[in-house]
N, C-alpha and C positions, 0 to 999 in steps of 0.2 A: 238472548239465546246463545248457548254455548256453540263455539265454532265447530263445524263438522269436518272431520278429516278421515279419509279412507283411501285405499288403493283402488284404481279403476282404469281400464283402457278407454281411450277416446278415439272414435272413428273419424277419419278425415273426410269431410264433405258427405256425411251420411245422408242417404236418400229416403230411408224409412226406418221406423222403430216398431213396426208391427210385431207384436209378440205372439208366441204360441201358448196354448194352454199346457202348463207343465205339471206333471205329477211325479214327485220324488219318491221312488220306490225304496231307496236305501241311502243312508248317509254313512260314508266311509271316511274315517279320519286317516290322514297320511302323516307319518311322523318323520322327524329329522329332515333330511334333504329330499324326501320322496315327493312332497308337495311342490317344492321348487322345481324338481325335475319335470313334473307334469306341466307345470305352468310355463316353463321356459322351452320345453320340447314336446308340445302336445301331439305331434304326429308319430311319436315313438310308441311301441307296444308297452302296455302296462299290465303286470300280472293281475292287479285288482279289477281291471276292466275285463280281461280275458275270463276270470273266474265268475264274473257276474253279467256276461253278455246277454243271458236270457231275460234279464230284468229290464233291458233297454230296448224300446221299440216305439213305433208310431201307431196310433190308433185313431183314425180320422184326423182331427185337428189337435189331438192331444199327444204330447211327447212324454213317454215314460222314461225317466232319467235316473241317474245316480248323481248325488252331490258329494264330491270329494272335498273334505274339509281340512284346512290347515290345522293340525292338532296343536301346533305351537303358536297359532295366531287366530285371526277371525275370518279370513277370506276363504272362498270356496271356488270350485270349478264344476259347473254343471255339464254332464256328458250324456249324449245319446249316441252310442257307438255304431249303430246300424249293423250289428253283428260282427264288427271288426274288433281287433285287439287294441285299438288306440282311440283317442278322442276325436272320432270322425266329425261329429257335431258337438260343439262345446261352447260354453260361455263363462267368462270369468265373472264371479259374483262377489262384489265387495261386501264385507261385513256379513257374510253368510251366517255366521254363528248367531248374530242377533235375530236374523230371520227365523232360524230354527228355534231359538228360545222363545220368540214371540208366538210362534205356531204352537209351542208346547204349553203356553199359558192356559189354565183352566178358566171357566167363566167366573168363578169366585175370585181368582187372582186378578182378573181384569176389573171386576167390581171393586176389589180392595184398592187397586191402584187408582181407580177413579175417585174413590173416597179420599185417599191421601192427597191427590191433586186438588180436589175441591177444598180440602182443609188448608192447603198451601195458598190457594187463591183467596180464601177468606182472610188469612193472616196478612197476605200482601196488601189486600184492600184496606184493612185496618191500619197497617203500617203507614200508609199514605195520609192517614188522618193525624199522625203524630204519635200513635201508640207504639211503644217499644218492647213491652213485655207481654207475654200471653200465657194463659192457663189452658191446658188441654181441654178441660170440661167446658170452657167458654166457647171454644171454636169447633168442637166436635159436632157431627151431624146426628140425626135421629137414628141412623143405622147402627145396629149392634156390631161393632167391629170385632169383638171377640168371637161372636157366632160366625161372622163372615170369614175370619181367619181359620177357625176350626173347619169350616166347610171346604176352604181352599186346601188345607193340609190333607183332608180326606180325599179330595179329588186328585191331588198329587200322588198320594199313596196308591190309589186305585189304578193309576197309569203305570206304575212301576212293574218291571219284568219279574220281580221277586215276590210280588204281593198278589194273592188270588182275589181278595175282596177287602174293601175298606169302606166303612160308612161312618158318618158323623151323627152323633146323638146329643145335640146341645140342649141341655135342660136348665142351665144357669144355676145348678145346685152343686155346691162344693162337695167333692168326694164322689159324685156320680160320674160314671164313665162318659167321656165325650167322644170316644172313638171305639169302634169294634173292627179289628184287623185280623185277617187270616192270611198267614204267609203260605207261599207255595211249598210243596214238598220238595226235597232236594235229593240229588244224587251225589255220590262221592267220587271224586276224581283225584288220582295221585300222579305226581310228577317225580320220577326217579332220576338221580344223577350220581356219578361216581364220587367217592370221597378221597381226599388225600390226607392221610393220618401220619403225623410225625411225633416222635418221642424225644424228650431231652436225653442227650448222651450222658453216660456215667462219667463224672469228672470230679476232680478235687476242688476244694473251695477256691484255691488260688489259680486255677486253670481257666484260661479264656477259651471260648468257642463261639462260632457264629452259626447262622441258620443252615449252612451247608453241612454242618457236622451232625445235624439231627438225623435220627434213625427213622427210615420210612417203614411204617407198619402196614403190611399187606392187608387189604380189606377182608380177605378170607380168614385172617387170623384175629380180627378185631371184633368178632361177634360178641364176645364176652363183655365188651365195653358199652353195649347198647344202652343199658339203663343209666350208666354214669354220664354218657354223652347227652342223653335226653334230659336228665336232671339239670345238666349245665345249660341246655337250650331253654328250659323252662325258667331257670334263674336269670337268664339273659333277657327274657321278654319284659316288655313294659306293661304297666297296668292298663293302659288304653288299648292294648292288643287283646284283651280278655275275650271279646266276642268275635271279632273279625280277623284276629291275627295280623298278618302282614298286609292285608287288604286295606288297612287304614292308610297305608302309604301309596296306594295305587292311584295315580292321577292321570291315567290314560283314558281310553274310550269308555264313555259312561255305560253303554250296553253291557260291556264286560264287567264293569263294576257292579252292576245290578244282577247279572247272572251268577257271578262268583261271590257267594255270601261270605266265605271265610277261607283263609289259607294259612295253615300252621306248619312250620318246618319241624322235622324230626329225623331220626335215623332208624333203620330197621334192617334185619337180615333178610336178604332176598337172593335166592339161588345160591346160598352158601357164602354170600359176601355182604358186608355191612355197607349200606348205601344211604345217600341222602334222600329225603322224601319231603315233598310239599303236599300235604293232604288238604284238598279243597272240597267244599260243599257248594254245589251248583244247582240252579233251578232249571237249567236247560242246557243241552249240549252247545258247545262253542262252534261257530262256523270256522271254516279253514283259516280265514283271515284273522278272526278273533283268537284262534288257537295260536297262530304264529305270533301275534302281538303279545299274548300272555306269556308264551314260552320265552320270548325275547326279554320281557320284563323280569321273569324269574331268573334268567341267566344273568341279567344285570344285578339283581339282588344277590346272587351267589358270588359274583366277581367283585362288585364295587359297592354294594349296599349292605344289607343285613349280614351277608356272609363275610365281608371284609372285616367287620367288627368282631364277629364271632370267632374267626380263625386266630385272633390275637389273644383269646382268653385261654389260659391254661386249665386243663381238666385233670383232676387227680384220679388215677385208676389203680386198681389192685394189680392188674396184669403187667402194665407197662410204665407205671409211675406217671410223671407229668406228660401229657400229650396235647397236641394242638390239631384241630380238625378243620379242614377247609372243604367247602362244598363246591369248589371250582378249581380247575387247573388249566394251564395253557396247552395241554397235549391234544393231539388230534383225536384221541380216544374219548375225550369228554363229550358227552351228549345228554340230552334230556329224553327220557322215555315216558310215555303217558299210558295210564291204565284206568279204565272205568270200573268201579266196584259196585257195591250194593246201594239200594235206595233207602234213604232215611226220611221218615215222616216227622214233621215238626208238629208237636202237640202242646208244648209248653207255652205259657203266656208270660209276658213281661209287663210290669207296671212301671211307667216312666212318669216323671214329673217335669213339665216344661213351664216354668214360670207361673205356676198356679193352674195350668191346664191339665186335667187328669187324662191319662191315656190308658 
């Protein structure tokens, strides 16, 4: 057996381990130092607890709690605040992420895991008889693993926040659909931010200049560059960004990753000024904490991620010659504004090929 290691508190001379019935109403990831702050100072007020106090209460012998998860690790803190703004009742939960993942397993996933374990047991048994090599067909069970895997994938899809309905249709006939999937309709949400636009100064070939010599182009004067900048953004994009845009780089909270289907950067004229835009398709409105998390991620993309690379690419314009466009600057006036727009219905269907499994 592999050695088990995890973080856990130990009580000195504990007199009882009688547990309560726990129902987790919500899982909230805490990023950066936020989890460590709650872990090391549980009696301090926490904004995420204050915002979700109504979800935590006692009902008979059942405690309705929130599980705060270390987004950068595996541990968690279970909280029932009793109406307060701090973790009045709490318990450190080692390896909480594994508990969540185990709870999220579908029936077919559990059956699939059991079949794989049974296969491993059969191989181990034969290995002790001196056999060293094995053929899959000789050790497989009578269960159709392909059908079981298809059913497991359909169940996983049906649980997703962005999918309205998913069904498996295993016929064992090549070319016949194995899944029918209906995605939820989406709304459009836009995040606006100021741009910093600079143009190369006019200079002779033998003249040296540095970044401080660049001419700042007011956003109110740069509206005519909209198409040229957007063409540069499209050229800067990667092939794997075709469907989801920058969301393929989103590695934060999974509910947000399922709610926000795509996120594409661009520029547009708004109130007479050229501004940066992140246009998102979402299946449901983000909660306050999810919105804060997503805006923080987009700010990071503007300053250190996607935007840092884009601002170094020169863009040729008719009006100002060579310009450079930054989606972020360090001034106090830089901020993100959010706007919900129209509803978009998804009707198109995609055909995917996954290793011989038709979708």
